[in-house]
C-alpha positions in Angstrom: 113.9 126.7 69.4 115.4 123.6 67.8 113.6 124.3 64.5 110.1 124.2 65.9 109.0 126.8 63.4 109.6 124.3 60.6 107.7 121.4 62.1 104.8 121.5 59.8 107.1 121.0 56.8 108.4 117.6 58.1 107.3 114.4 56.4 105.6 111.9 58.7 107.9 109.0 59.6 106.5 105.5 60.1 107.5 103.4 63.1 107.0 99.8 64.0 107.4 99.2 67.7 108.2 95.6 68.2 107.4 93.3 71.2 106.4 95.9 73.7 104.3 95.0 76.8 101.2 97.0 76.0 99.3 98.3 79.1 95.9 99.6 77.9 92.3 99.5 79.1 93.1 97.3 82.0 94.9 94.7 80.0 98.6 93.7 79.7 99.9 91.8 76.7 102.9 91.7 74.4 102.3 93.1 70.9 103.7 95.1 68.0 102.3 98.5 67.2 102.5 100.3 63.8 102.5 104.1 63.6 101.5 105.6 60.2 100.3 109.0 59.2 100.4 110.2 62.8 98.0 107.5 64.0 98.1 104.0 65.4 97.5 101.9 62.3 97.7 98.5 63.7 98.2 96.6 67.0 99.0 92.9 66.7 101.5 90.1 67.0 104.3 89.9 64.4 103.2 92.8 62.2 104.9 92.5 58.8 104.7 95.2 56.3 106.0 95.3 52.7 107.7 98.7 52.9 110.5 100.3 55.0 109.8 101.7 58.4 111.9 102.5 61.5 111.8 99.6 63.9 112.1 100.1 67.6 112.7 97.1 69.8 110.5 97.4 72.8 111.1 94.0 74.4 111.0 94.3 78.2 109.4 97.8 78.0 105.9 99.0 78.8 104.0 100.5 75.9 101.3 102.9 77.2 99.2 105.8 75.9 100.6 109.2 76.6 99.5 110.8 79.8 97.0 113.7 79.7 97.6 116.3 82.4 94.4 118.2 83.1 96.0 120.9 85.3 99.2 122.7 84.5 100.4 126.3 84.9 103.0 127.0 82.2 103.2 130.7 83.0 103.0 132.2 79.5 102.2 135.0 78.8 103.3 137.4 81.5 105.3 135.2 83.9 107.9 133.9 81.5 110.7 134.3 84.1 109.2 131.2 85.7 108.5 129.1 82.6 107.2 129.2 79.0 104.9 127.0 77.0 108.0 125.8 75.1 110.2 125.1 78.2 107.5 123.4 80.2 106.1 121.3 77.3 109.7 120.0 76.8 109.7 118.8 80.4 106.2 117.3 79.9 107.1 115.2 76.9 110.3 114.0 78.6 108.1 112.8 81.4 105.6 111.0 79.2 102.9 113.7 79.3 101.7 114.1 75.7 98.8 116.4 76.2 98.0 119.1 78.8 95.3 121.6 79.8 96.7 124.9 81.0 95.2 127.3 83.5 94.1 130.9 82.9 95.9 132.7 85.7 98.7 134.0 83.5 99.2 137.8 82.9 97.0 139.1 81.6 94.4 136.6 83.0 92.6 134.7 80.2 89.3 136.4 80.8 88.3 137.3 77.3 88.0 135.2 74.1 90.8 137.3 72.6 93.2 136.7 75.4 92.4 133.0 75.4 93.1 132.8 71.7 96.4 134.6 72.3 97.6 131.6 74.4 96.5 129.2 71.6 98.6 131.2 69.2 101.7 130.9 71.4 101.2 127.2 71.8 100.6 126.7 68.0 104.1 128.1 67.5 106.0 126.5 70.4 104.3 123.7 72.3 105.9 120.3 71.8 102.9 118.5 73.5 99.2 118.7 72.5 97.4 121.4 74.3 94.2 123.1 75.5 93.6 126.1 77.6 90.9 126.8 80.2 88.8 129.9 79.9 89.0 132.0 83.0 86.0 133.2 85.0 85.8 136.4 87.2 83.0 138.2 89.0 82.5 140.4 85.9 83.0 138.3 82.7 80.1 135.9 82.4 79.2 137.3 78.9 82.7 136.4 77.7 82.6 133.0 79.3 79.4 132.1 77.5 81.1 132.7 74.2 83.6 129.8 74.8 83.6 127.1 72.1 83.0 123.8 73.8 84.4 121.9 70.9 87.7 123.6 71.1 88.2 124.5 74.7 88.6 122.0 77.6 86.5 124.0 80.1 86.0 127.0 82.3 88.2 127.5 85.4 86.7 129.1 88.5 88.9 130.0 91.4 86.6 129.7 94.4 89.6 130.6 96.5 92.9 132.4 96.4 94.1 133.4 92.9 96.1 135.7 90.8 94.8 139.0 89.6 91.1 139.4 89.1 90.2 135.7 89.2 88.8 135.1 92.7 85.1 134.4 92.2 83.5 135.0 95.6 80.3 136.6 94.6 77.4 134.3 95.3 75.2 135.7 92.5 78.1 135.2 90.1 78.7 131.6 91.1 75.0 131.0 90.8 74.9 132.4 87.2 78.1 130.4 86.2 76.8 127.1 87.5 73.3 127.7 86.0 74.3 128.9 82.6 77.7 127.6 81.5 77.3 124.6 79.2 81.0 123.6 79.4 82.7 121.7 82.2 83.5 123.9 85.1 86.8 123.1 86.9 87.1 124.6 90.4 89.9 125.5 92.8 88.0 125.2 96.1 89.2 126.9 99.2 87.0 129.2 101.3 88.7 132.6 101.3 87.0 133.9 104.5 88.2 130.9 106.5 91.8 131.3 105.2 91.9 135.0 106.0 90.7 134.3 109.6 93.3 131.5 110.0 96.1 133.7 108.6 95.2 136.5 111.0 95.4 134.1 113.9 98.9 132.9 113.0 100.1 136.5 112.3 99.1 137.4 115.8 101.2 134.5 117.1 104.3 134.7 114.8 104.1 138.1 113.1 105.9 137.8 109.8 107.8 134.7 110.9 105.0 132.2 110.3 106.6 128.7 110.0 105.8 126.6 106.9 104.3 124.0 109.2 101.4 126.4 109.7 100.5 126.3 106.0 98.0 123.4 106.2 96.4 125.0 109.2 96.0 128.3 107.5 94.7 126.8 104.3 92.8 124.3 106.4 90.7 121.2 105.7 87.7 123.2 106.8 88.4 125.9 104.2 88.7 123.2 101.5 85.5 121.4 102.5 83.4 124.5 102.8 84.2 125.5 99.3 84.1 122.0 97.7 80.8 121.2 99.2 79.4 124.6 97.9 80.6 123.7 94.4 79.1 120.3 94.6 75.7 121.6 95.9 75.6 124.2 93.1 76.4 121.5 90.5 73.7 119.2 91.8 71.2 122.1 91.9 71.8 123.0 88.2 73.0 119.8 86.7 76.4 121.4 85.9 79.4 119.4 84.7 81.7 120.1 87.7 85.3 118.9 88.1 86.9 119.7 91.5 90.6 120.0 91.2 93.4 118.9 93.6 91.5 117.2 96.4 93.6 117.5 99.5 91.5 116.3 102.5 89.8 113.1 103.6 86.5 114.9 104.2 86.3 116.1 100.7 86.5 112.6 99.3 83.0 112.0 100.9 81.5 114.4 98.4 82.1 112.2 95.4 80.3 109.2 93.9 81.6 106.0 92.4 78.3 104.3 91.7 78.1 105.4 88.0 80.7 105.0 85.2 82.9 108.0 84.5 81.4 108.7 81.0 78.0 109.4 82.8 79.3 111.4 85.7 78.5 115.1 86.0 80.5 115.7 89.1 84.2 114.5 89.0 87.4 115.0 91.0 91.1 115.1 90.6 94.0 114.2 92.9 97.5 115.6 92.4 100.9 114.0 92.6 102.0 116.0 95.6 99.0 115.2 97.7 99.5 111.5 97.0 103.3 111.6 97.7 104.0 114.0 100.5 102.4 114.7 103.9 102.7 117.5 106.5 105.6 115.6 108.1 107.7 116.5 105.0 107.5 120.3 105.7 110.4 119.8 108.2 112.8 118.9 105.4 111.2 120.2 102.2 110.0 123.6 103.5 108.6 126.0 100.9 109.6 123.5 98.1 106.3 121.7 98.9 104.2 124.7 99.6 101.1 124.3 97.4 97.5 125.6 97.4 95.6 123.6 98.6 98.2 122.7 101.2 99.6 119.2 101.6 97.9 118.0 104.8 98.2 114.9 107.1 99.2 111.4 106.3 95.6 110.4 107.2 94.3 112.8 104.5 96.8 111.3 102.0 95.6 107.8 102.8 92.0 108.7 102.2 92.8 110.4 98.9 94.6 107.2 97.8 91.5 105.2 98.9 89.2 107.5 96.8 91.5 107.3 93.8 91.5 103.5 93.9 87.7 103.2 94.4 87.0 105.8 91.7 85.5 108.5 93.8 88.5 110.5 92.5 88.7 110.1 88.7 92.1 111.4 87.5 95.6 112.0 88.7 97.3 115.3 87.5 100.4 117.4 88.3 99.2 120.9 89.0 102.6 121.8 87.6 103.4 125.4 88.7 107.0 126.5 88.4 108.5 129.4 90.5 112.1 130.5 90.5 114.5 129.3 93.2 114.8 132.8 94.6 111.1 133.2 94.9 110.8 129.8 96.8 113.6 130.8 99.1 111.6 133.7 100.5 110.1 133.5 104.0 106.9 131.5 104.2 104.5 134.5 103.9 106.0 135.8 100.7 107.1 132.5 99.0 104.7 131.5 96.2 102.7 128.3 96.2 103.3 125.6 93.6 106.0 123.5 92.2 107.2 121.9 88.9 106.1 118.3 88.4 105.4 117.4 84.8 108.7 115.8 84.2 108.3 113.3 87.0 104.6 112.9 87.6 104.3 109.6 85.7 107.5 108.2 87.2 106.2 109.1 90.7 103.1 107.1 90.2 105.0 104.2 88.7 107.1 104.2 91.8 104.0 103.8 93.8 103.2 100.8 91.7 106.6 99.3 92.8 105.4 99.9 96.4 102.2 98.1 95.7 100.1 101.1 96.2 98.5 101.1 92.7 98.9 98.9 89.7 100.4 100.2 86.5 97.1 99.4 84.7 95.4 101.8 87.2 98.2 104.5 86.7 97.4 104.4 82.9 93.7 104.6 83.6 94.0 107.6 85.9 96.6 109.5 83.9 95.6 108.7 80.3 92.2 107.0 79.9 90.2 108.9 82.5 91.2 112.4 81.5 90.3 111.6 77.9 86.9 110.2 78.9 86.2 112.9 81.5 86.9 115.8 79.1 85.6 113.9 76.0 88.8 114.4 74.1 88.6 113.1 70.6 90.8 110.2 69.6 93.4 110.3 72.4 94.1 108.7 75.7 94.0 105.1 74.5 96.0 102.7 72.4 93.4 102.0 69.7 93.7 101.6 66.0 92.8 104.9 64.3 93.7 107.0 67.4 96.4 109.6 67.4 99.8 108.0 68.1 100.5 109.6 71.5 102.6 106.8 72.9 105.1 106.4 75.7 107.7 103.6 76.2 108.7 103.0 79.8 111.9 101.1 80.7 111.3 99.3 84.1 115.0 98.4 84.3 116.5 101.8 83.9 116.2 104.1 86.9 116.0 107.9 86.8 117.8 110.0 89.3 116.3 113.5 89.8 118.8 116.3 90.0 118.1 120.0 90.0 121.0 120.7 87.6 119.5 118.2 85.0 115.8 118.9 85.1 114.2 120.4 82.0 112.1 122.9 83.9 113.1 126.5 83.2 113.1 127.1 87.0 115.8 124.4 87.4 114.5 122.7 90.6 112.3 119.8 91.5 110.6 118.9 94.8 111.9 115.4 93.9 115.5 116.5 93.9 117.6 113.5 94.9 114.8 111.0 94.4 115.7 107.8 92.5 112.8 106.5 90.5 112.8 102.8 89.4 111.5 103.5 85.9 112.4 105.9 83.2 110.8 107.2 80.0 112.7 105.9 77.0 110.5 107.1 74.1 107.7 109.6 73.7 105.7 109.9 70.5 103.2 112.7 69.9 100.9 112.5 66.8 103.2 109.8 65.5 106.4 111.9 65.8 109.2 110.7 68.0 109.9 113.7 70.3 112.0 112.1 73.0 114.4 109.2 72.9 116.7 107.9 75.6 117.3 111.3 77.4 117.3 113.4 74.2 114.6 115.8 73.0 113.8 115.9 69.3 112.1 119.3 69.5 111.3 120.2 65.9 107.8 118.8 66.0 104.8 120.7 67.3 101.8 119.4 69.3 98.2 119.9 68.2 95.3 121.7 69.7 93.0 119.2 71.5 89.4 118.9 70.3 86.4 117.7 72.3 83.2 115.8 71.7 80.8 117.8 73.7 
């Protein structure tokens, strides 16, 4: 594992990044940045220091805080034929994602404090990026959920729709108890299971086992999403719950969220994902199961309204919902092909490409992928370029493109829905906790990330 086990014995190296174009907190300016003892020690013009450091010339490059991905599925434990915390965190840091929050639908599901801590133990030994893991909720584990340490765990995940194992929470009394008693942020996957089952039966009657992929957004319909999302929002309003609705995929759902108050005061927040911002149902004809996700990618009109909600702050963060499956699994017929796809290596580049298209400014990309996740989850000392904050830093080269090729991706599954895409930017350097972990296409994988902590 590239010496990961020896990471804690390494001495901290000091770096002086010279002349980068800093993009941070809505501002853009040229400056130096000094990294010392794992933190950002100084930001300023022409920093001169009386001792030896490693200098990095960042002229012409963007210097941004590392991205924080609030929704990934790294598949360990139990599904390591798809990916591991080590393999997928490598892809993340190469893509400029320096911290992630991983979901509980591994095997076994993270439904007890002991099983949750097992995942932290794995990450402490193998994750190159900083990490947190959601506690899972089921219809039977409320007592375990209430033991979750809100200072050390990002939140509780509730699957109010299709899920793996025992994680579908469809009991009204259970939902009521969760929303009324859990003091942590509750993150929800919202799709109404009854609606989906009825839609599936309808298409099975028409096509049998040969349902076309184009039926996916009709089976996992806009109505199914809105029914579930609106229920979650109504419960959160009833009980004053901190609710975060994941992967908004429909225009109608965007109407559920408010932009009249600042993010740090919001109790109800929402996330948009890369694939719902990039693809539409027109892409099923060429991409097929490679863009099969839950919730489904829907119409171009839905995509346009999601963009609008991102830009007017009804939707607060942009994430990947990274979910690797093997090529052989994805090549199955629609009904048996799993939903999800790998995205962490190219999520930031995809949004920077949208900045080239004039869809979103780079300042807003940084806001939605670094600042806002840190603020929303109340992560301590990360997500911003500030003196005294952890040195989670990414250098972007706007003049060096990145060609996505399945045979070169770092995902263990060895494919990308962006295969063949040419991105206009590339990640040249990634620092995590002051350690240089990626440089010009090469991973330096003998440093470990840290467990995120929260100011709840």
